GUFIKOL-155666 format. One record per residue (C-alpha): residue number from 1; x, y, z. Coordinates in Angstrom, 2 decimals. Last residue first. Example, Ala and Ser with C-alpha at 12.3 -4.5 7.8 and 13.67 -1.06 7.14 Angstrom:
2
  seq        x        y        z
    2    13.67    -1.06     7.14
    1    12.30    -4.50     7.80
//
This chain:
322
  seq        x        y        z
  322     7.21    -1.32     3.82
  321     5.36     1.90     3.07
  320     6.40     3.65    -0.09
  319     8.93     6.36    -0.90
  318    11.90     4.02    -1.11
  317     9.78     1.67    -3.22
  316     9.62     4.01    -6.23
  315    11.29     7.40    -6.48
  314     9.09     8.22    -9.49
  313     5.97     7.41    -7.46
  312     7.07     9.84    -4.75
  311     7.64    12.49    -7.42
  310     4.18    11.99    -8.88
  309     2.53    12.10    -5.45
  308     4.38    15.30    -4.52
  307     3.45    16.81    -7.91
  306    -0.22    16.22    -7.21
  305    -0.01    17.76    -3.75
  304     1.91    20.79    -5.05
  303    -0.56    21.35    -7.91
  302    -3.44    21.25    -5.43
  301    -1.56    23.68    -3.19
  300    -0.97    26.05    -6.12
  299    -4.63    25.95    -7.13
  298    -6.04    26.44    -3.61
  297    -7.17    30.05    -4.24
  296    -7.91    31.93    -1.01
  295   -11.05    34.07    -0.82
  294   -12.96    32.35     1.98
  293   -12.40    35.41     4.20
  292   -10.46    33.78     7.04
  291    -7.09    34.82     5.65
  290    -7.25    37.49     2.94
  289    -4.61    39.96     4.20
  288    -2.70    37.24     6.04
  287    -1.63    35.76     2.72
  286     0.50    33.01     4.33
  285     2.91    32.84     1.42
  284     2.88    31.59    -2.13
  283     4.44    28.88    -4.29
  282     2.57    25.95    -2.82
  281     4.92    23.43    -1.24
  280     6.73    20.26    -2.22
  279     8.97    17.84    -0.35
  278    10.01    14.35    -1.37
  277    12.40    12.57     0.98
  276    16.19    12.19     1.31
  275    16.49    15.91     0.51
  274    18.52    17.13    -2.46
  273    15.75    18.93    -4.32
  272    13.18    21.08    -2.53
  271    10.16    21.80    -4.72
  270     8.07    24.99    -4.77
  269     5.04    24.63    -7.03
  268     3.56    27.12    -9.49
  267    -0.15    26.95   -10.28
  266    -1.51    30.40    -9.47
  265     1.11    32.56   -11.18
  264     1.63    30.31   -14.18
  263     3.63    31.94   -17.00
  262     4.35    35.25   -15.27
  261     5.14    33.53   -11.98
  260     7.53    31.23   -13.83
  259     9.25    34.09   -15.65
  258     9.64    36.34   -12.58
  257    10.84    33.56   -10.30
  256    14.11    32.60   -11.95
  255    15.75    35.97   -12.68
  254    14.05    37.21    -9.52
  253    15.99    34.87    -7.24
  252    19.49    34.91    -8.69
  251    21.84    33.28   -11.19
  250    19.35    31.03   -12.92
  249    19.48    27.31   -13.70
  248    16.78    26.63   -16.28
  247    15.30    23.14   -16.32
  246    14.09    20.62   -18.90
  245    15.53    22.40   -21.92
  244    14.83    23.18   -25.59
  243    11.08    23.65   -25.42
  242    11.61    26.63   -23.13
  241    13.33    28.51   -25.99
  240    10.34    28.12   -28.31
  239     7.89    29.25   -25.64
  238     9.74    32.39   -24.54
  237    11.90    32.01   -21.44
  236    15.53    32.04   -22.40
  235    15.87    35.23   -24.46
  234    16.18    37.76   -21.61
  233    18.37    35.40   -19.58
  232    21.25    35.59   -22.06
  231    22.80    32.10   -21.98
  230    25.73    30.76   -19.99
  229    25.21    28.26   -21.30
  228    24.19    24.80   -22.36
  227    24.05    21.45   -20.54
  226    23.40    17.84   -21.47
  225    25.91    16.41   -19.00
  224    28.48    13.98   -20.43
  223    31.56    14.85   -18.41
  222    32.69    17.17   -21.22
  221    29.43    19.06   -20.80
  220    30.40    19.58   -17.17
  219    33.77    21.01   -18.25
  218    32.15    23.27   -20.85
  217    29.64    24.59   -18.29
  216    32.47    25.40   -15.89
  215    34.56    27.07   -18.62
  214    31.53    29.20   -19.64
  213    30.85    30.31   -16.06
  212    34.44    31.07   -15.10
  211    36.09    34.08   -16.75
  210    33.86    34.54   -19.77
  209    30.49    34.49   -18.00
  208    31.82    36.34   -14.97
  207    33.25    39.11   -17.16
  206    30.64    41.83   -17.09
  205    28.78    44.02   -19.56
  204    31.41    44.36   -22.32
  203    32.89    40.96   -21.51
  202    31.65    39.19   -24.64
  201    28.09    40.38   -24.18
  200    28.05    39.68   -20.42
  199    25.33    37.06   -20.63
  198    23.17    39.61   -22.51
  197    22.73    41.43   -19.18
  196    24.95    39.85   -16.50
  195    24.64    36.66   -14.48
  194    24.27    34.24   -17.37
  193    21.53    31.68   -17.45
  192    22.31    27.98   -17.47
  191    20.17    25.61   -19.53
  190    19.99    21.96   -18.50
  189    18.63    19.07   -20.55
  188    18.01    16.16   -18.21
  187    19.14    12.72   -19.41
  186    17.02    10.02   -17.75
  185    14.12    12.28   -16.81
  184    12.09    10.32   -14.25
  183    10.98    13.41   -12.33
  182    12.18    12.55    -8.82
  181    15.34    10.55    -9.45
  180    16.61    11.93   -12.76
  179    15.36    15.47   -12.25
  178    16.70    15.46    -8.71
  177    20.16    14.27    -9.78
  176    20.34    17.06   -12.38
  175    19.30    19.67    -9.84
  174    21.82    18.47    -7.27
  173    24.59    18.59    -9.90
  172    23.65    22.03   -11.22
  171    23.36    23.57    -7.76
  170    26.71    22.13    -6.69
  169    28.32    23.51    -9.86
  168    26.81    26.96    -9.32
  167    27.83    27.16    -5.67
  166    31.35    25.88    -6.37
  165    31.88    28.30    -9.27
  164    30.77    31.15    -7.00
  163    27.50    33.06    -7.04
  162    27.67    34.62    -3.57
  161    30.03    37.43    -4.56
  160    28.10    38.43    -7.68
  159    24.79    38.01    -5.78
  158    25.54    40.36    -2.88
  157    24.24    43.54    -4.55
  156    21.01    41.73    -5.39
  155    20.27    41.34    -1.71
  154    19.96    37.72    -0.55
  153    17.05    35.28    -0.54
  152    18.05    32.83    -3.26
  151    21.29    32.15    -5.07
  150    21.44    29.36    -7.65
  149    17.81    30.06    -8.57
  148    16.25    26.93   -10.08
  147    13.56    27.05   -12.76
  146    11.15    24.48   -14.20
  145     8.75    25.55   -16.94
  144     5.55    24.77   -18.84
  143     3.71    22.42   -16.49
  142     4.80    24.42   -13.41
  141     7.92    24.13   -11.30
  140     9.94    26.22    -8.89
  139    13.12    24.51    -7.69
  138    14.97    25.24    -4.46
  137    18.21    23.31    -4.05
  136    19.67    21.53    -1.05
  135    23.16    21.37     0.40
  134    24.21    20.27     3.89
  133    21.69    17.51     4.56
  132    21.01    16.25     8.09
  131    17.32    15.73     7.33
  130    16.15    18.06    10.09
  129    18.69    20.68     9.02
  128    17.69    20.39     5.36
  127    14.05    20.79     6.42
  126    14.91    23.93     8.37
  125    16.82    25.41     5.42
  124    13.92    24.84     3.06
  123    11.23    26.07     5.43
  122    12.80    29.46     5.96
  121    15.74    31.61     7.00
  120    16.30    29.38    10.05
  119    16.65    30.36    13.72
  118    13.06    30.01    14.94
  117    13.07    31.60    18.40
  116     9.59    30.24    19.06
  115     7.20    33.20    19.07
  114     9.19    36.02    17.51
  113    11.19    33.76    15.20
  112     8.11    31.80    14.19
  111     6.15    34.99    13.45
  110     9.13    36.37    11.53
  109     9.37    33.24     9.39
  108     5.72    33.11     8.37
  107     4.77    29.60     7.32
  106     3.07    28.38     4.16
  105     1.62    24.86     3.86
  104     4.10    22.02     3.49
  103     3.76    18.92     1.35
  102     5.77    15.92     2.51
  101     5.93    12.67     0.60
  100     5.21     8.95     0.91
   99     4.11     9.13     4.53
   98     4.52     6.41     7.13
   97     7.90     5.52     5.62
   96     9.83     6.42     8.79
   95    11.46     9.43     7.10
   94     8.02    10.63     6.00
   93     6.69    10.35     9.54
   92     9.70    11.98    11.18
   91     9.46    14.88     8.72
   90     5.78    15.35     9.59
   89     6.59    15.46    13.30
   88     9.26    18.12    12.81
   87     6.94    20.23    10.64
   86     4.15    19.90    13.20
   85     6.53    20.86    16.02
   84     7.52    24.08    14.23
   83     3.90    25.19    13.79
   82     3.13    24.21    17.38
   81     6.02    26.29    18.72
   80     4.66    29.33    16.87
   79     1.14    28.95    18.28
   78     1.66    31.09    21.39
   77     3.18    33.82    19.21
   76    -0.31    34.31    17.71
   75    -0.30    35.31    14.04
   74    -2.97    37.88    13.16
   73    -4.58    37.48     9.72
   72    -7.04    34.85    10.86
   71    -6.87    34.41    14.64
   70    -6.26    30.72    15.27
   69    -7.08    29.09    18.60
   68    -4.27    28.68    21.13
   67    -1.60    26.30    22.40
   66    -1.67    23.90    19.47
   65    -2.70    20.24    19.62
   64    -1.74    17.92    16.79
   63    -4.54    15.87    15.28
   62    -3.76    13.73    12.22
   61    -6.69    14.79    10.06
   60    -8.29    13.00     7.12
   59   -10.99    15.20     5.57
   58   -14.47    13.66     5.73
   57   -15.50    11.16     3.05
   56   -12.79     9.34     1.18
   55    -9.76     7.41     2.40
   54    -6.82     9.14     4.07
   53    -4.67     6.02     4.52
   52    -3.31     5.52     8.02
   51     0.42     6.03     8.59
   50    -0.06     7.86    11.89
   49    -3.63     7.42    13.08
   48    -6.61     9.22    11.61
   47    -9.09    11.74    13.00
   46   -12.13    12.64    10.89
   45   -13.02    15.90     9.21
   44   -15.99    17.90     7.96
   43   -14.97    21.52     7.51
   42   -17.74    24.06     8.21
   41   -15.76    25.99    10.84
   40   -12.71    26.45     8.65
   39    -9.78    24.46    10.08
   38    -7.84    25.87    13.03
   37    -9.75    23.93    15.69
   36    -8.61    20.74    13.95
   35    -5.04    21.40    15.19
   34    -2.50    20.20    12.66
   33    -1.47    17.36    10.39
   32    -3.47    16.96     7.18
   31    -3.42    13.49     5.60
   30    -3.82    13.54     1.84
   29    -6.45    13.06    -0.85
   28    -7.31    15.75    -3.41
   27   -10.90    15.64    -4.67
   26   -11.95    19.26    -4.86
   25   -13.30    19.27    -1.29
   24    -9.87    18.13    -0.09
   23    -8.16    21.04    -1.86
   22   -10.69    23.45    -0.34
   21   -10.03    22.15     3.18
   20    -6.28    22.48     2.68
   19    -6.76    25.94     1.14
   18    -8.56    27.12     4.27
   17    -6.08    25.60     6.74
   16    -3.12    27.20     4.97
   15    -4.65    30.67     4.46
   14    -2.80    32.32     7.32
   13    -3.48    32.41    11.05
   12    -2.86    28.66    11.32
   11     0.71    29.11    10.01
   10     1.53    25.88     8.23
    9    -0.87    22.98     8.70
    8     1.43    20.31     7.33
    7     0.28    18.07     4.50
    6     1.23    14.38     4.54
    5     1.13    12.45     1.28
    4    -0.20     9.00     2.02
    3     1.74     5.71     2.09
    2     1.28     3.45    -0.90
    1     0.00     0.00     0.00
//
């Protein structure tokens, strides 16, 4: 029997509980871990045990008590420890084979820091810590595009220093391994974006491409990788160009996220590559401004749940119950 996808509650003051209930009502099947008090009042749910299949009917809930009720739009510091504990519990379940994959609802880093002393920049780094993994990669995926930013949440002024040959090569190798293992692509086609406008235009707009990016790509191509670049980012994302690669490795956050959010704003999925388990997440935040108003769109969560199941199936027996 295939173990279920487990969905964490995320910040109960955000839209996580609402979009979980909406995803269930639209036919998605998963086990939600959190405090049932935080679900929308009209949600029909039933408690399940760890590792139990979700079934049909009422929403499958693995109860986890929090300190306080949820106040939509206003995070309660008393609940911060519960948010962290749910993530930790979910990771233990997926590592033990009682869940096939982990899907995480949005958290708010400042709320966790204020209420529980959360010391990590975000979900991705915390999951890597729990898994004992040093390097992971953030991928954003939708049906028409996969992108990976080699540097993530840092000021743009720091990108040229942070984007080193080691960082880029590590990102490329983890991404390639993830596409093979989790997406079933035997020979991934990789496109690498340049750092500078027009990929430096022969050194006129920057020398990183000439000095080390092109030699790195050439060396990896010599090892047998299907890789091209560095390419001008402004010509990489139209439809014809996207057909020529399976993933675009980008130099910095916005270079990667602007095209995918333009192509599929509601349906993008955040994937963490390099973990010993499958992890996906909707590509949006807690949306405090609309929490509790029945306005949240579950499309990205639904896409994340479906992709989690597909990735778990691609991994095979290692992602299934013994």
